[in-house]
C-alpha positions in Angstrom: 56.9 46.3 -13.7 57.3 49.4 -15.8 54.1 50.9 -14.5 55.5 50.8 -10.9 58.8 52.4 -12.1 56.9 55.2 -14.0 54.7 55.7 -11.0 57.7 55.9 -8.7 59.4 58.4 -11.0 56.3 60.6 -11.1 56.2 60.5 -7.3 59.9 61.3 -7.1 59.4 64.3 -9.5 56.5 65.6 -7.4 58.5 65.0 -4.2 61.6 66.8 -5.8 59.4 69.7 -6.8 57.9 70.0 -3.3 61.4 70.0 -1.8 62.5 72.6 -4.3 59.6 74.9 -3.4 60.2 74.3 0.3 63.9 75.3 -0.2 62.9 78.4 -2.1 60.4 79.3 0.7 63.1 78.9 3.3 65.5 81.0 1.2 62.9 83.7 0.8 62.1 83.6 4.5 65.8 84.0 5.4 66.2 86.8 2.9 63.2 88.6 4.3 64.4 88.1 7.9 67.8 89.6 7.0 66.1 92.5 5.2 63.8 93.2 8.1 66.7 93.1 10.5 68.5 95.7 8.4 65.4 97.9 8.2 64.9 97.6 12.0 68.6 98.6 12.5 68.1 101.6 10.3 65.0 102.7 12.2 66.9 102.2 15.5 69.8 104.3 14.1 67.5 107.1 13.1 66.0 107.1 16.6 69.4 107.0 18.2 70.6 109.8 15.9 67.6 111.9 16.9 68.3 111.2 20.6 72.0 112.3 20.1 70.9 115.4 18.2 68.4 116.4 21.0 71.1 115.7 23.6 73.6 117.9 21.7 71.0 120.7 21.4 70.3 120.4 25.1 74.0 120.7 26.0 74.3 123.7 23.7 71.3 125.4 25.2 72.5 124.6 28.8 75.9 126.2 28.0 74.2 129.2 26.4 71.9 129.7 29.5 74.9 129.4 31.8 76.7 132.1 29.8 73.6 134.4 29.9 73.2 133.8 33.7 76.9 134.6 34.2 76.5 137.9 32.3 73.4 138.8 34.3 75.2 138.1 37.6 78.2 140.2 36.5 75.8 143.1 35.6 74.1 142.9 39.0 77.5 142.8 40.7 78.7 145.7 38.6 75.6 147.7 39.5 76.3 147.0 43.1 80.0 148.1 42.7 78.9 151.2 40.8 76.6 152.1 43.7 79.4 151.6 46.2 81.9 153.6 44.2 79.3 156.4 43.8 78.7 156.5 47.6 82.5 156.4 48.2 82.9 159.3 45.8 80.2 161.3 47.5 81.6 160.5 50.9 85.1 161.5 49.7 83.7 164.8 48.2 81.8 165.4 51.5 85.0 164.7 53.5 87.0 167.0 51.3 84.4 169.8 51.8 84.3 169.1 55.5 88.1 169.3 55.6 88.0 172.6 53.8 85.4 174.0 56.1 87.3 172.8 59.1 90.5 174.4 57.8 88.6 177.7 57.3 87.1 177.5 60.8 90.5 176.8 62.3 92.1 179.7 60.4 89.3 182.1 61.6 89.8 180.9 65.2 93.5 181.5 64.8 93.0 184.9 63.3 90.6 185.9 66.0 93.0 184.7 68.6 95.9 186.7 67.2 93.6 189.7 66.7 92.2 189.6 70.1 
């Protein structure tokens, strides 16, 4: 039966076309999944890169702030040292004046004792 063979061939051609379209759809789906995975990876990398940049900026800012605070502390300490040195200098000058006055008084007492 030729008609049965022709009918079977038509069905086989239709079936082969359906399988071919199904294979193309699977191939397209796999390609899209791969592409989406790459895109998602790039987005993740951008986010990760941004996070590292923010972290690096925060580390730099922290170091800068530590340096500023160290300078402020040194200035405060230097001001305290300067005050202490100034008081020491004033006391030394006062002691020198007192020593000079005491020497003059002792000399006068000695002169009065010899004169009297």
